[in-house]
C-alpha positions in Angstrom: 0.0 0.0 0.0 1.3 3.5 -0.9 1.3 6.2 1.6 0.2 9.5 0.1 2.4 12.5 0.9 0.1 15.0 2.7 2.8 17.6 3.3 2.1 21.1 1.8 3.6 21.6 -1.7 6.9 23.4 -1.8 7.0 26.7 -3.6 8.7 25.3 -6.7 5.9 22.6 -7.1 3.0 25.1 -7.0 0.5 24.4 -9.8 -0.8 27.1 -12.1 -4.2 26.9 -10.3 -2.4 27.6 -7.0 -0.5 30.5 -8.4 -3.7 31.9 -9.9 -5.5 31.4 -6.6 -2.7 33.3 -4.8 -2.8 36.2 -7.3 -6.6 36.3 -7.0 -6.4 36.4 -3.2 -3.7 39.1 -3.3 -5.8 41.2 -5.7 -8.8 40.9 -3.5 -6.7 42.0 -0.5 -5.1 44.9 -2.4 -7.7 46.1 -4.9 -6.4 49.7 -5.0 -2.9 48.5 -6.1 -4.5 46.4 -8.8 -6.6 49.4 -10.1 -3.5 51.6 -10.1 -1.5 49.0 -12.0 -4.3 48.4 -14.5 -4.9 52.1 -15.2 -1.2 52.8 -15.1 -0.5 50.2 -17.8 -3.2 51.5 -20.1 -2.0 55.1 -19.8 1.7 54.0 -20.1 0.8 52.6 -23.6 -1.0 55.9 -24.4 2.1 57.9 -23.7 3.8 56.6 -26.8 1.4 55.0 -29.3 -0.3 57.9 -31.1 0.4 61.4 -32.4 -1.0 64.5 -30.6 -4.8 64.4 -30.4 -6.0 67.5 -32.3 -8.4 68.8 -29.7 -5.9 69.8 -27.1 -2.4 68.3 -27.4 -0.9 70.1 -30.4 -0.8 73.4 -28.4 1.3 71.8 -25.6 3.5 69.9 -28.1 4.2 73.1 -30.1 4.9 75.3 -27.0 7.3 72.7 -25.6 9.0 72.3 -29.1 9.4 76.1 -29.4 10.6 76.7 -25.8 13.2 73.9 -26.3 14.3 75.1 -29.7 14.7 78.7 -28.5 16.1 77.8 -25.1 13.4 80.1 -23.5 11.9 78.4 -20.4 10.3 81.1 -18.4 7.4 82.0 -20.7 5.4 79.6 -22.9 5.6 80.7 -26.5 3.8 79.6 -29.6 4.5 80.8 -33.2 7.2 83.0 -31.7 5.0 85.0 -29.4 4.1 84.6 -25.7 1.2 82.2 -25.0 -1.4 83.3 -22.5 -3.8 80.4 -22.3 -2.5 78.7 -19.1 0.1 79.3 -16.3 3.4 77.6 -17.1 3.2 74.7 -14.6 2.0 72.0 -17.1 4.5 73.2 -19.7 7.3 73.1 -17.2 6.4 69.5 -16.2 6.3 68.5 -19.8 9.6 70.2 -20.5 11.2 68.1 -17.7 10.1 64.9 -19.4 11.3 66.1 -22.8 14.7 67.3 -21.5 15.0 63.9 -19.8 14.8 62.2 -23.2 11.1 61.5 -23.8 9.6 62.4 -27.3 7.4 65.4 -27.2 4.0 63.5 -27.4 5.0 61.4 -24.4 6.5 64.3 -22.5 3.3 66.4 -22.8 1.2 63.4 -21.5 3.4 62.5 -18.6 2.1 65.2 -16.2 -1.5 64.1 -16.8 -0.5 60.4 -16.4 1.2 61.0 -13.0 -1.7 63.3 -11.9 -4.2 60.5 -12.7 -2.3 57.9 -10.6 -2.1 60.4 -7.7 -5.8 61.3 -8.1 -6.9 57.7 -7.9 -4.6 57.0 -5.0 -6.0 60.1 -3.1 -9.6 59.2 -3.6 -9.7 56.5 -0.8 -8.3 59.2 1.6 -11.4 61.3 0.9 -13.7 58.3 1.0 -12.4 57.1 4.4 -13.1 60.6 5.9 -16.7 60.8 4.6 -17.9 57.3 4.1 -15.6 55.0 6.1 -17.9 52.0 5.8 -17.6 51.8 2.0 -15.3 49.2 0.4 -11.9 50.8 -0.2 -12.2 50.4 -4.0 -15.7 51.7 -4.5 -15.0 55.4 -5.1 -11.6 55.1 -6.8 -12.8 52.5 -9.3 -16.2 54.2 -10.0 -14.7 57.6 -10.4 -11.6 56.6 -12.4 -13.8 54.8 -15.0 -16.0 57.8 -15.7 -15.6 58.5 -19.5 -15.0 62.2 -18.9 -12.2 61.5 -16.4 -10.5 58.9 -18.6 -10.5 61.3 -21.6 -9.6 64.3 -19.4 -6.4 62.6 -18.1 -5.7 60.8 -21.4 -5.1 64.0 -23.4 -2.4 66.6 -22.4 -4.2 69.5 -20.6 -3.6 71.5 -17.5 -7.1 70.6 -16.2 -5.7 67.3 -15.1 -3.5 69.0 -12.5 -6.4 71.3 -11.5 -8.5 68.2 -10.9 -5.8 66.7 -8.7 -5.2 69.9 -6.8 -9.0 70.3 -6.1 -9.2 66.8 -4.7 -6.3 67.3 -2.4 -7.8 70.5 -1.1 -11.1 69.0 -0.3 -9.5 65.9 1.3 -7.5 68.2 3.5 -10.6 70.2 4.4 -12.7 67.2 5.6 -9.6 65.8 7.3 -9.5 68.9 9.5 -6.5 69.0 11.8 -5.0 71.4 14.4 -2.3 73.7 13.2 -1.8 74.7 9.7 -3.6 72.4 7.2 -0.9 71.8 4.6 -3.0 69.3 2.7 -5.9 71.8 2.2 -3.7 74.8 1.2 -1.2 72.7 -0.8 -4.1 71.4 -2.9 -5.4 75.0 -3.4 -1.9 76.2 -4.4 -1.5 73.3 -6.8 -4.9 74.0 -8.4 -4.0 77.7 -8.8 -0.6 76.9 -10.2 -2.3 74.7 -12.8 -5.1 77.1 -14.0 -4.7 80.4 -12.2 -7.5 82.1 -10.1 -10.1 79.4 -11.1 -8.3 77.2 -8.6 -9.4 79.6 -5.9 -12.9 80.1 -7.3 -13.9 76.4 -7.2 -12.5 75.7 -3.7 -12.6 78.6 -1.3 -16.4 79.4 -1.9 -17.2 75.8 -1.1 -15.3 75.9 2.1 -17.1 79.1 3.0 -20.5 77.9 2.1 -20.0 74.6 4.0 -19.0 76.5 7.2 -21.8 79.0 6.8 -24.4 76.3 6.4 -23.0 74.2 9.3 -22.8 77.2 11.5 -26.4 78.2 10.7 -27.6 74.7 11.5 -25.9 74.8 14.8 -26.9 78.5 15.5 -23.3 79.4 16.1 -23.7 83.1 15.3 -21.0 85.4 14.0 -18.5 84.2 16.6 -19.0 80.6 15.7 -18.6 81.3 12.1 -15.4 83.1 12.7 -14.0 80.2 14.8 -14.8 77.9 11.9 -13.1 80.1 9.4 -10.1 80.7 11.6 -9.6 77.0 12.0 -8.4 76.7 8.5 -5.9 79.5 8.9 -7.1 81.5 5.8 -4.5 84.3 6.0 -1.5 81.9 6.2 -3.1 79.7 3.6 -3.7 82.5 1.1 -0.2 83.7 1.9 1.1 80.3 0.8 -0.9 80.3 -2.4 0.4 83.8 -3.2 4.0 82.8 -2.3 4.0 79.9 -4.8 2.2 81.8 -7.6 3.3 85.4 -7.5 7.0 85.0 -8.4 6.3 83.8 -11.9 3.9 86.6 -12.6 6.4 89.2 -11.4 9.2 87.6 -13.4 7.0 87.4 -16.5 6.0 91.1 -16.1 9.7 92.1 -16.1 10.6 89.8 -18.9 7.8 90.3 -21.4 5.8 93.3 -20.1 2.9 93.8 -17.7 0.3 93.5 -20.6 1.3 89.8 -20.7 0.5 89.4 -17.0 -2.8 91.4 -17.4 -3.7 89.1 -20.3 -3.0 85.9 -18.4 -5.0 87.0 -15.4 -7.7 89.3 -16.7 -8.3 88.0 -20.3 -8.2 84.4 -19.4 -10.1 84.5 -16.1 -12.4 87.6 -16.3 -13.0 88.6 -20.0 -13.5 85.0 -21.2 -15.7 84.2 -18.3 -18.0 87.2 -18.8 -17.8 87.4 -22.6 -16.8 84.0 -23.9 -15.1 84.5 -27.2 -15.1 80.8 -27.9 -16.9 77.6 -26.6 -20.1 79.6 -26.3 -22.8 77.4 -24.9 -26.3 78.0 -23.2 -26.6 78.0 -19.5 -28.0 74.5 -19.4 -25.1 73.0 -21.3 -23.8 70.9 -18.3 -27.3 69.4 -17.8 -26.6 67.6 -21.1 -22.9 66.8 -21.0 -22.8 65.4 -17.4 -24.8 62.3 -18.4 -22.3 61.1 -21.0 -19.1 62.5 -19.3 -20.0 60.9 -15.9 -21.9 57.8 -17.1 -23.4 55.9 -15.3 -23.1 57.7 -12.0 -24.7 60.9 -13.4 -28.0 59.1 -13.6 -28.0 58.6 -9.8 -26.7 62.1 -9.1 -30.1 64.0 -9.2 -31.5 61.5 -6.7 -28.3 62.1 -4.6 -29.0 65.9 -4.6 -32.5 65.3 -3.2 -31.3 63.0 -0.4 -28.4 65.2 0.4 -30.7 68.2 0.8 -32.7 66.2 3.4 -29.5 65.2 5.2 -27.7 68.5 5.0 -26.9 68.4 8.7 -24.5 65.5 8.1 -21.1 66.6 6.7 -20.7 63.5 4.5 -23.7 64.7 2.5 -23.4 68.4 2.9 -19.8 68.9 1.6 -20.2 66.8 -1.7 -23.5 68.5 -2.3 -22.1 72.1 -2.0 -18.9 71.0 -3.9 -20.9 69.6 -6.8 -23.6 72.3 -7.0 -21.1 75.2 -6.7 -18.9 73.8 -9.5 -21.9 73.4 -11.8 -23.3 76.8 -11.0 -19.9 78.6 -11.3 -19.2 77.2 -14.8 -22.8 77.5 -15.9 -22.5 81.2 -15.3 -19.5 81.4 -17.6 -20.1 82.3 -21.2 -17.4 79.9 -22.3 -18.1 76.2 -21.5 -16.6 72.8 -22.0 -17.5 69.5 -20.5 -14.1 69.1 -18.9 -14.6 72.3 -16.8 -16.8 70.5 -14.3 -14.5 67.5 -13.8 -13.0 68.9 -10.6 -16.4 68.1 -9.0 -16.3 64.4 -10.3 -15.5 63.0 -6.8 -18.4 64.9 -5.2 -20.8 63.8 -7.9 -19.6 60.2 -7.7 -20.0 60.2 -3.9 -23.6 61.6 -4.0 -24.4 59.0 -6.7 -22.8 56.1 -4.8 -24.5 57.0 -1.5 -28.0 56.8 -3.1 -28.4 53.0 -3.1 -28.0 52.9 0.7 -30.9 55.3 1.1 -33.4 54.0 -1.5 -32.8 50.2 -1.9 -35.3 47.9 -0.3 -35.5 44.7 -2.2 -31.9 44.8 -3.6 -29.1 45.2 -1.2 -26.7 48.1 -1.3 -23.8 45.7 -1.8 -25.4 44.2 -4.9 -25.9 47.7 -6.4 -22.4 48.7 -5.6 -21.1 45.4 -7.1 -23.0 46.2 -10.3 -21.5 49.7 -10.5 -18.0 48.2 -10.0 -18.6 45.7 -12.8 -19.8 48.5 -15.0 -16.7 50.5 -14.2 -14.5 47.5 -15.0 -16.3 47.1 -18.4 -15.7 50.8 -19.2 -12.0 50.4 -18.3 -11.8 47.3 -20.5 -13.3 49.1 -23.5 -11.1 52.0 -22.9 -8.0 49.7 -22.8 -9.0 48.1 -26.0 -9.4 51.5 -27.7 -6.0 52.8 -26.4 -3.9 49.7 -26.8 -5.4 48.1 -30.0 -7.6 50.5 -32.0 -5.7 53.8 -31.6 -2.3 52.5 -32.9 -4.0 50.9 -36.0 -6.6 53.5 -36.8 -5.1 56.6 -35.1 -3.3 58.1 -38.1 -6.4 58.0 -40.2 -8.8 59.0 -37.4 -6.6 61.9 -36.4 -5.9 62.9 -40.0 -2.2 62.8 -39.4 -1.3 61.7 -43.0 -2.8 64.9 -44.4 0.0 67.1 -43.1 2.6 64.9 -44.7 0.8 65.2 -48.0 0.5 68.9 -47.6 4.2 69.3 -46.8 5.1 67.1 -49.8 3.0 69.3 -52.0 4.7 72.5 -50.8 8.2 70.8 -51.1 7.5 69.9 -54.7 7.6 73.6 -55.6 9.1 75.3 -52.6 7.8 78.7 -51.6 6.6 80.7 -48.6 3.5 79.3 -46.9 1.1 81.8 -45.4 -1.9 80.9 -43.3 -5.2 82.7 -43.4 -6.0 83.6 -39.8 -3.7 82.7 -36.9 -2.1 79.2 -37.6 -3.6 76.4 -35.6 -1.5 74.5 -33.2 -1.4 71.3 -35.3 -0.4 73.2 -38.4 2.5 74.8 -36.4 3.6 71.5 -34.9 3.5 69.6 -38.2 4.6 72.3 -40.7 7.1 74.1 -38.4 6.9 77.5 -36.8 6.9 80.3 -37.2 4.3 80.5 -39.9 3.4 83.9 -41.3 -0.3 84.7 -41.5 -2.9 87.3 -42.5 -5.8 88.3 -40.3 -8.4 89.2 -42.8 -9.5 89.0 -46.5 -8.6 92.7 -46.9 -5.1 92.1 -45.5 -4.6 89.1 -47.9 -5.6 91.0 -51.0 -3.7 94.1 -50.1 -0.6 92.0 -49.4 -0.8 90.4 -52.8 -1.4 93.7 -54.5 1.6 95.3 -52.7 3.9 92.3 -53.5 4.4 91.2 -49.9 2.8 87.9 -50.9 4.5 87.0 -54.2 3.7 84.7 -57.1 4.5 81.2 -56.2 3.7 81.6 -52.5 1.1 79.4 -50.9 -2.0 80.5 -48.9 -3.5 77.8 -46.5 -7.1 78.4 -45.6 -9.4 76.4 -43.3 -12.7 75.4 -44.8 -14.6 77.2 -42.1 -13.3 80.6 -43.4 -14.3 80.1 -47.0 -17.7 81.3 -48.3 -20.2 78.7 -47.1 -18.0 77.7 -44.2 -19.3 77.4 -40.6 -17.4 80.3 -39.1 -19.7 82.3 -36.8 -17.8 85.5 -37.3 -18.5 87.0 -40.8 -15.5 89.4 -40.3 -13.2 86.5 -40.5 -14.5 85.1 -43.8 -12.2 85.0 -46.8 -14.6 86.7 -49.1 -14.3 86.6 -52.0 -12.5 83.3 -52.2 -9.2 83.2 -54.1 -10.0 82.4 -57.7 -8.3 82.3 -61.2 -6.5 83.9 -62.9 -4.7 85.3 -59.8 -4.9 82.2 -57.6 -4.7 78.4 -58.3 -6.6 76.0 -56.0 -3.9 73.4 -55.5 -5.5 70.8 -53.3 -7.8 70.2 -50.3 -6.4 68.1 -47.4 -8.5 66.3 -44.8 -7.2 67.9 -41.6 -8.6 70.4 -39.2 -12.0 70.0 -40.8 -10.5 70.6 -44.2 -7.5 72.7 -45.3 -7.4 74.2 -48.8 -4.1 75.2 -50.3 -4.0 78.1 -52.8 -1.0 79.2 -54.9 -0.5 82.8 -56.0 -0.2 83.0 -59.7 2.1 85.4 -61.9 0.6 88.8 -62.3 -1.4 88.6 -59.0 0.1 92.0 -58.0 -2.2 93.5 -60.7 -5.2 92.1 -58.9 -7.8 94.9 -58.3 -8.5 94.8 -54.5 -12.1 93.5 -54.2 -14.7 94.6 -51.7 -14.1 92.5 -48.5 -15.7 92.2 -45.1 -14.7 94.6 -42.4 -11.6 93.1 -40.7 -12.0 91.8 -37.2 -11.4 94.3 -34.4 -7.9 94.4 -32.8 -7.8 93.8 -29.1 -5.0 94.7 -26.7 -4.4 90.9 -26.1 -3.9 90.2 -29.8 -0.2 90.7 -29.3 -0.1 87.3 -27.6 -1.3 83.9 -28.7 -4.7 83.0 -27.3 -5.5 80.0 -29.6 
C-alpha cells in the first residue's frame, strides 16, 4: 500500500491553479494596487502609441517644441509670441520629461499620467473621511472609470493637474487637523498653479458655504462662524498660495511686459468668463454633458441631490452637495463652457451617486448595487483599454488625419515657396509644418498684401474650410470673401485635416489684382499681441 504525501507543496511545485488562486487572493486584498496597476498600464501605452490628439495636445506639443528650440523656459511661446492660455506649470512639467529624453508627445502626456495615478490614490483618503464603511475600491474604481475623467487625463491638458489639486484641497478640508492644514492649502496652491485664479474660485467658496451652512444649522452666530473660518488659517493659507504663484507673474512682467500678466489674469479669467469669445454654450449645457461624461453615476446624481438636501446636517452629505452644485453653478454662469470644466467636481458627484443605493434600496441590497456599479466601471475600463492599446495605434493616423499634413508638406516641397496661413495658424499646423508661420488676419489684408507684393507669385496660402464662403465660421468678419480664384490664384488641393484645409497658390501677375470689396476686418484687441488659440 502506498502512503500519500500529505505535506504542503513546496514553492517550486505550485500548480498554475495555485498561483492563480494566490494572485486572485492578493488582488482581493489589495484592490487599489490592482486598479493603479491596470490604469497605469493603459496610460503607459498611451504615452507613446499615437500622435498629438488635435483637440488639445498640439498646443502643448508646439509650445514645448518652441521653448526647447529657443532655449526660453520662463514664458510659454507659440508661433514665436508669448502664449497666455495657461500658467506655465504644465508646460514646465512637460519640459522636464522632454529634456529627460522623452519624445514630445510622451512628454506632454506624462504630467497628466502622473496626476491621474495620484488622483486615484488620493480618492480612498477622501472616502475614508466621509464614508468609512464603503469598500476601499468603491469610489476610486467608480470615479476613475468615468468617461470624462478617462479622456480628461488621457489628453495633455492642465485641467488634469487642476482636478488633482482640487481633490487634495477637499480631502484636507474634511480631514481637519489642528495647526496649519498643509493638505488643504497645498491642494489649493496646486490648483492655482495649474489654472490660475479658477483654482481659488472652485475651492474657497465651497469651504465658506459649508462652514456657513454648518454654523447656521448649529446656531453658532458670528463668533461661531469666525471660529470655523479661523480653524483653516485663511491668511496663512492664502499667503502660501500667493507665495508659490506670484514669483512667476512678477518675473514674467519684467521679462515680457505687464500687458502679458494682465492678459494671463484678466483676459483668461475675467473677460473670457464674462464674454466668452469661444466655446459659447447655453446656461443648461452641463445638464446635457454630465450624463455622458460621468456615465453611469450621473443618472443617480439627481437623486443624490434630493437625499443630500434632506440630510444637510451631516457633513458626509453636505460637503459633496455644496462642492458639486457650486462647481456646476460657477461654470454654468460662464459664457465659455466645455464638458471638462466641471470634472474637478467628479469625486463629489460620484459620492452623491454612490450614496444613493444605501438610502433607497429595499429589495436589492446596497452591496449588490455597488457590485453592479463596480462591474460597469471595469467594463468601461476594458473598453477604454482596447481602444487605447489596440484600436488607436492601428486606426489613429487615419482618425486623427495625421497623414494629411505629410501630404501637404510634400505638395509644398515639390515647388518650394513661402507658406502663409489665413488667420492665426492652428497648433497642429504649427507642430506639423514648423513654426513660425506667417499669417494674415483678414481678407482685406490678404488681397492688399498680394497687390503690394508682400505675398509673391508662387507663394502658398493655406485656408481652413470654415473661413471660405459657405463655411461654418460664426464670425463674418473672419471670412475669406471673395474666395481666391483664377487667374490670380490656383486652387492646388484640399487636405483632410482640421475639418478641411485648402491650399491656394498665388499666380504670376497677381500683383495687378484689383482689390475686391471685402468684409470689415475683425477688431484688434490689446491681447492680440499674444497667442490665445
